KEFIVO-459249 format. One line per 10 residues: number of its first residue (from 1); their letters; for each residue x, y, z of C-alpha. Coordinates in Angstrom, 2 decimals, padded with zeros to 5 digits. Example, Ala and Ser with C-alpha at 12.3 -4.5 7.8 and 13.67 -1.06 7.14 Angstrom:
2
1 = AS = 012.30/-004.50/007.80  013.67/-001.06/007.14;
This chain:
399
1 = MTTPNLPAID = -014.01/104.36/-027.70  -014.94/106.55/-025.07  -016.14/105.76/-021.62  -018.63/108.18/-020.32  -016.94/110.91/-017.80  -013.50/109.60/-018.34  -010.69/110.47/-020.96  -010.57/108.62/-023.88  -008.09/105.77/-024.62  -005.90/106.14/-027.87;
11 = YPFLEETLLH = -006.92/102.58/-028.49  -004.51/102.79/-032.12  -001.59/104.02/-029.94  -002.18/101.02/-027.39  -002.02/098.64/-030.50  000.64/099.46/-031.98  003.00/099.90/-028.94  001.51/096.44/-028.05  002.85/095.48/-031.41  006.21/096.97/-031.08;
21 = LLAIPSPVGL = 006.91/095.48/-027.60  006.06/092.00/-028.61  008.59/092.54/-031.37  011.41/093.11/-028.77  012.72/090.18/-027.06  012.86/090.53/-023.70  013.47/087.28/-021.29  014.37/088.56/-017.65  017.73/089.20/-017.85  017.78/090.64/-021.60;
31 = TDAVVRYTAS = 015.67/093.40/-020.79  017.63/096.47/-022.28  015.77/096.71/-025.27  012.44/096.91/-023.82  013.28/099.22/-021.30  014.68/101.91/-023.78  011.62/101.00/-025.81  009.37/102.18/-023.21  011.35/105.15/-022.16  011.37/106.40/-025.31;
41 = RLDAIGIPYE = 007.45/106.12/-025.70  007.34/107.82/-022.14  009.23/110.78/-023.56  007.17/111.24/-026.52  003.74/111.42/-024.25  005.77/113.80/-021.95  006.82/111.98/-019.03  009.12/112.15/-016.80  010.76/109.06/-015.63  013.68/107.86/-013.61;
51 = ITRRGAIRAT = 015.86/104.38/-014.64  017.57/102.18/-011.71  020.95/100.35/-012.59  019.50/097.47/-013.75  016.60/098.91/-015.47  013.13/099.31/-013.69  011.34/101.98/-014.90  009.54/104.87/-011.94  007.79/107.85/-014.77  005.69/110.22/-012.09;
61 = LKGREQRPAR = 002.60/111.91/-013.39  001.88/115.13/-010.90  -001.10/114.97/-008.70  -002.55/117.89/-006.51  -000.72/116.84/-003.85  002.22/114.55/-003.27  001.07/112.36/-000.40  -000.15/109.48/-000.38  000.98/109.00/-003.74  000.20/106.06/-005.29;
71 = AIVAHLDTLG = 002.22/103.45/-007.59  000.47/101.39/-010.48  002.89/098.81/-012.12  003.31/096.55/-015.76  006.51/094.36/-015.99  008.88/094.29/-019.14  010.04/091.20/-018.72  008.92/087.67/-020.02  009.40/083.88/-019.91  012.73/082.82/-021.95;
81 = AMVREIKPNG = 015.21/080.24/-021.86  019.17/079.48/-021.47  021.37/077.19/-022.92  022.45/075.02/-020.15  024.55/072.12/-022.13  026.11/072.11/-025.29  025.16/068.28/-026.70  027.52/065.87/-028.54  024.97/065.52/-031.33  025.14/069.46/-032.41;
91 = RLGIVPIGSW = 022.36/070.46/-030.56  021.03/072.60/-027.47  020.41/071.11/-023.84  017.99/074.53/-022.64  016.40/075.66/-019.14  013.63/077.27/-018.64  013.78/081.44/-017.38  010.39/082.09/-015.42  007.88/079.23/-014.61  006.59/077.46/-018.11;
101 = SSRFAEGGRL = 005.82/074.10/-019.36  008.32/072.80/-022.41  005.13/071.34/-023.81  004.37/075.36/-024.82  007.98/074.82/-026.20  008.07/072.21/-028.51  008.00/073.11/-032.11  009.04/077.13/-030.97  011.11/078.94/-033.19  013.57/081.04/-031.53;
111 = TVFTDAQQLR = 016.43/083.27/-031.44  019.60/082.24/-029.30  021.53/085.57/-028.23  025.58/084.52/-028.44  028.07/087.05/-026.84  028.81/088.01/-031.11  025.44/087.40/-033.13  022.32/085.90/-032.96  021.10/082.74/-034.27  017.68/081.35/-034.94;
121 = GTCLPLKTSG = 016.44/077.97/-034.45  013.98/075.62/-033.08  012.91/073.87/-030.26  012.28/069.96/-030.74  011.78/066.81/-028.37  014.02/064.60/-028.61  012.37/062.44/-030.86  010.73/064.11/-033.34  010.27/062.74/-037.03  007.20/059.73/-037.39;
131 = HAYGGEIDTQ = 009.33/058.69/-040.26  012.33/057.88/-037.69  010.89/057.00/-034.31  007.02/055.90/-035.26  004.80/055.74/-032.38  007.26/056.70/-030.05  007.03/060.25/-031.01  003.72/060.33/-028.41  004.85/058.66/-025.56  008.41/060.29/-024.87;
141 = PSDWDHVEVR = 007.86/062.39/-021.72  006.73/066.35/-021.94  009.85/068.24/-019.76  012.45/070.22/-020.18  015.25/067.41/-020.09  013.06/065.78/-023.14  013.54/069.07/-026.04  016.36/070.58/-027.55  017.49/073.46/-029.42  018.37/072.54/-033.30;
151 = VDLPAHSAQD = 020.38/075.76/-034.49  020.10/076.61/-037.84  023.83/076.07/-038.58  025.69/073.28/-040.27  026.02/071.51/-036.85  026.98/068.12/-035.95  028.79/068.00/-032.91  029.06/070.12/-029.42  032.23/071.64/-031.34  030.78/072.58/-034.32;
161 = LRDAGIHVGD = 028.24/074.84/-031.66  031.38/076.02/-029.62  032.68/076.82/-032.88  030.06/079.45/-033.85  030.03/081.13/-030.70  027.69/079.35/-028.62  028.11/078.99/-024.68  026.62/077.70/-021.53  024.70/080.32/-020.17  023.41/082.08/-023.90;
171 = WIAFDPQTEL = 020.18/083.60/-023.42  017.08/082.35/-025.91  013.77/084.04/-026.78  011.16/082.36/-028.42  009.11/083.80/-031.12  005.61/085.50/-029.98  003.87/084.32/-033.18  001.40/087.35/-032.82  -001.78/087.54/-034.43  -004.18/089.96/-034.21;
181 = QPGGYINSRY = -007.95/089.13/-035.86  -010.46/091.76/-037.83  -013.30/090.48/-034.69  -010.26/091.74/-031.98  -009.08/088.62/-030.32  -005.19/088.90/-030.16  -003.19/085.57/-030.07  000.51/085.77/-029.30  003.12/084.41/-026.88  004.15/087.34/-024.02;
191 = LDDKAAVAVL = 000.73/089.28/-023.60  001.74/088.55/-019.99  002.35/091.21/-019.34  003.27/093.23/-022.60  -000.44/093.67/-023.31  -000.48/095.14/-019.88  002.72/097.67/-020.68  000.64/099.20/-023.43  -002.44/099.37/-021.59  -000.75/101.30/-019.06;
201 = LAACKAIVDS = 001.07/103.75/-021.16  -002.11/104.54/-023.05  -003.86/105.42/-020.11  -001.33/107.57/-019.29  -001.50/109.40/-022.69  -005.40/109.76/-022.37  -004.76/111.44/-018.77  -001.90/113.58/-020.26  -003.65/114.38/-023.28  -006.72/115.12/-021.73;
211 = GAKLPVDAHP = -004.92/118.23/-019.32  -006.53/115.89/-016.45  -005.33/116.89/-012.72  -004.59/113.66/-010.52  -005.76/114.18/-007.06  -002.91/112.88/-005.89  001.34/111.92/-007.60  000.85/108.94/-009.35  004.08/106.52/-010.46  003.80/104.43/-013.50;
221 = LFTITEEVGS = 006.26/101.40/-012.87  007.81/099.20/-015.52  009.91/096.31/-013.86  012.01/093.91/-015.11  011.90/090.86/-013.11  008.83/090.07/-012.04  008.49/086.56/-014.00  011.09/085.60/-011.52  009.84/087.03/-008.29  011.35/090.28/-007.00;
231 = GSSAALHGDI = 009.32/092.78/-009.34  008.33/095.79/-008.44  010.24/095.89/-004.77  012.89/097.51/-006.44  011.15/100.78/-007.93  009.20/101.77/-005.09  009.80/104.62/-002.28  008.53/105.36/000.78  005.71/108.02/-000.49  003.76/105.18/-002.16;
241 = AEMVSLDIAI = 000.51/104.24/-000.17  -001.58/101.95/-002.91  -000.14/100.06/-005.19  -002.42/098.36/-008.24  -000.56/095.37/-010.76  -002.21/095.05/-014.19  -001.11/091.88/-015.28  -002.62/089.06/-017.08  -005.95/087.47/-015.71  -006.50/083.73/-016.69;
251 = AAPGQNTDER = -010.07/082.29/-018.38  -010.30/078.97/-017.62  -012.84/076.48/-016.23  -013.43/077.06/-012.48  -012.53/081.01/-012.83  -014.74/083.60/-013.27  -012.56/085.82/-015.36  -013.81/086.05/-019.41  -011.61/087.25/-022.40  -013.62/090.30/-023.07;
261 = AATICVQDMA = -013.22/091.86/-019.67  -011.19/093.21/-017.30  -010.72/091.50/-013.95  -010.72/092.58/-010.61  -008.77/089.60/-008.26  -009.68/089.98/-004.86  -006.79/086.84/-004.03  -003.99/084.89/-005.38  -001.51/082.30/-003.95  000.17/085.08/-001.67;
271 = GPFDYHLTHK = -003.50/085.87/000.14  -006.39/088.44/-000.32  -005.61/092.48/-001.86  -006.00/095.29/000.30  -010.09/095.10/000.87  -010.57/098.69/000.47  -008.27/099.34/-002.43  -010.18/096.37/-004.29  -013.35/097.79/-003.31  -012.50/100.97/-004.81;
281 = LIDLAQAHGI = -012.09/099.62/-008.08  -014.85/097.29/-008.21  -016.87/100.71/-007.09  -015.21/102.16/-010.38  -015.78/099.95/-012.62  -019.37/100.07/-011.88  -019.89/103.47/-012.09  -018.14/104.10/-014.73  -019.66/100.74/-016.92  -016.40/099.29/-017.05;
291 = AHRRDVFRFY = -016.72/095.33/-018.17  -015.36/093.57/-015.32  -015.59/090.36/-013.13  -014.27/089.33/-009.91  -012.15/086.36/-009.01  -009.81/084.34/-007.40  -006.25/082.82/-008.81  -004.71/079.73/-006.83  -001.28/079.13/-008.88  -000.73/083.26/-009.17;
301 = RSDSAAAVEA = 001.74/085.88/-007.93  002.20/089.29/-009.74  004.16/092.61/-008.79  002.29/093.38/-005.50  003.36/089.95/-003.83  007.43/091.07/-004.05  005.98/094.42/-003.04  004.52/093.11/000.35  007.25/090.61/000.77  010.00/093.62/000.74;
311 = GNDIRTALIG = 008.61/094.61/003.69  006.74/097.64/002.22  003.76/098.66/004.19  001.83/099.71/001.55  -002.05/098.57/-000.02  -002.12/096.58/-003.40  -004.78/095.37/-005.78  -004.14/093.37/-009.27  -006.51/094.17/-011.65  -005.81/092.97/-015.43;
321 = FGADASHAQE = -007.04/091.85/-019.23  -008.94/088.53/-019.54  -007.04/086.12/-021.44  -007.32/082.21/-022.22  -003.63/079.99/-021.97  -001.28/081.82/-019.74  002.40/080.98/-020.05  001.99/079.68/-023.43  000.17/080.54/-027.06  -002.21/083.37/-025.06;
331 = RTHRDALQAL = -005.00/085.04/-026.42  -007.41/088.01/-025.15  -009.69/090.54/-027.28  -009.59/094.25/-027.17  -012.01/094.27/-025.13  -010.33/093.11/-022.44  -007.92/095.91/-022.81  -010.22/099.16/-023.38  -011.64/097.66/-020.09  -008.38/097.53/-018.35;
341 = ADLSVAYLLS = -007.25/100.82/-019.77  -010.70/102.44/-018.69  -010.25/100.97/-015.04  -006.74/102.24/-015.07  -007.62/106.02/-015.91  -010.56/105.65/-013.46  -008.13/104.63/-010.72  -005.61/107.23/-011.65  -008.21/110.31/-011.38  -009.78/108.76/-007.97;
351 = DPVARRDRKS = -008.78/109.97/-004.75  -006.87/107.84/-002.56  -008.30/105.35/-000.14  -007.52/106.85/002.99  -006.07/110.53/003.21  -003.82/109.02/007.09  -002.47/107.01/004.34  000.22/110.13/003.80  002.12/108.50/006.94  003.36/105.40/007.22;
361 = MGSLEGFTEQ = 002.09/105.25/011.19  -000.84/107.40/012.90  -003.40/107.04/015.65  -007.18/105.61/015.24  -008.79/108.93/013.66  -008.97/108.47/009.80  -008.50/104.76/009.85  -010.55/102.91/007.74  -013.32/100.46/008.68  -014.36/097.28/007.02;
371 = LKPEEMGVAP = -017.79/095.86/009.03  -019.90/097.99/010.57  -022.38/097.28/013.11  -025.27/099.00/012.11  -024.48/097.90/008.49  -024.63/094.37/009.76  -028.11/094.63/011.77  -026.33/094.15/014.91  -027.62/096.88/017.39  -024.98/098.89/019.09;
381 = QALPDPQVFL = -026.29/097.66/022.45  -025.91/094.02/021.47  -022.06/094.42/021.26  -019.98/092.65/024.17  -019.08/095.64/026.82  -015.30/096.15/025.86  -015.30/097.25/029.67  -015.79/093.65/030.64  -012.44/090.79/031.20  -012.67/087.33/032.30;
391 = DADGTVSSP = -010.74/086.71/035.71  -008.46/083.57/036.02  -011.12/081.76/037.42  -013.60/082.40/034.44  -015.39/084.75/036.45  -016.30/088.09/034.66  -015.25/091.28/035.91  -014.92/094.95/035.15  -012.17/097.44/036.10;
């Protein structure tokens, strides 16, 4: 599929990459394999990159100018769980990695990663069989203290599990249960954020394949700790003036997001995103006819929040693929992925918000302007005289 005036997205590449990513377990803290896979994809496209000590990837697409550089980021880490207790009944008590509900863990098939092997199992409520517990299965609480993992071993005691090499602190990855439907719907755990990773790689490939020259250096970032809050703070450097996060966008009652469009988020729980960068993305979507919605998310944070909270003075924005049931069995549509990929390419090919941003500090010259009096219908002569002051007694005086 092609959007006029933009390099074409190789959608089969995007979809293949997404399926590969979803097949690689990567709960926070167990991300080496997915980092290696993503690096191999960058190698195949021909994009140079560096990897931090723990595995965040910073790639580079050279532009005509080095500054003000920009970053575009998606995260490789997912939700998961960890063994917190080896129980006397031969089952495992667990705690979540990241913020998600035990409701969506119940019934999930999973892998336990021990020091020496991988063991399969199922997450179940404490009272599972209606033939044994009757109506109690419908009245038991739903929280992490009321689920346990049944490992596929002849284990009837804590010692049986220890003998199998299971320890407190072992990682657990739940199966994604991925399905691609002929009509374009995609169902899976961990579309957050592996769908955005696939989109970002496809956008980078489109630019490289087209030979298009970027106006400024761009750094695709792939982070590994977004689900626990730190995210992109580890992979930024001082040259970056703008950062756009690619993530899941939530379609739900009371939200404006649509599963078949890209979403431009204006604010999340960390506060408003940069006015100028956000409106630049809106203008790009409109100019290129990219299906999009604006939205505000009350219970959401992203790599952009982590970057600002770490002390980075950068413009941030958030765009996403519309999806249903985040942190559960998620669903999106190929139209949303296509729209997000097109918007990512349009952004990378666009000029920076302000040339003044090439330096972290500067004068008022070239500083951005949001509200212009003439555009608000306010006559300049009606504005307060900036040289008028109030004395201590409240009378007006001029210097």
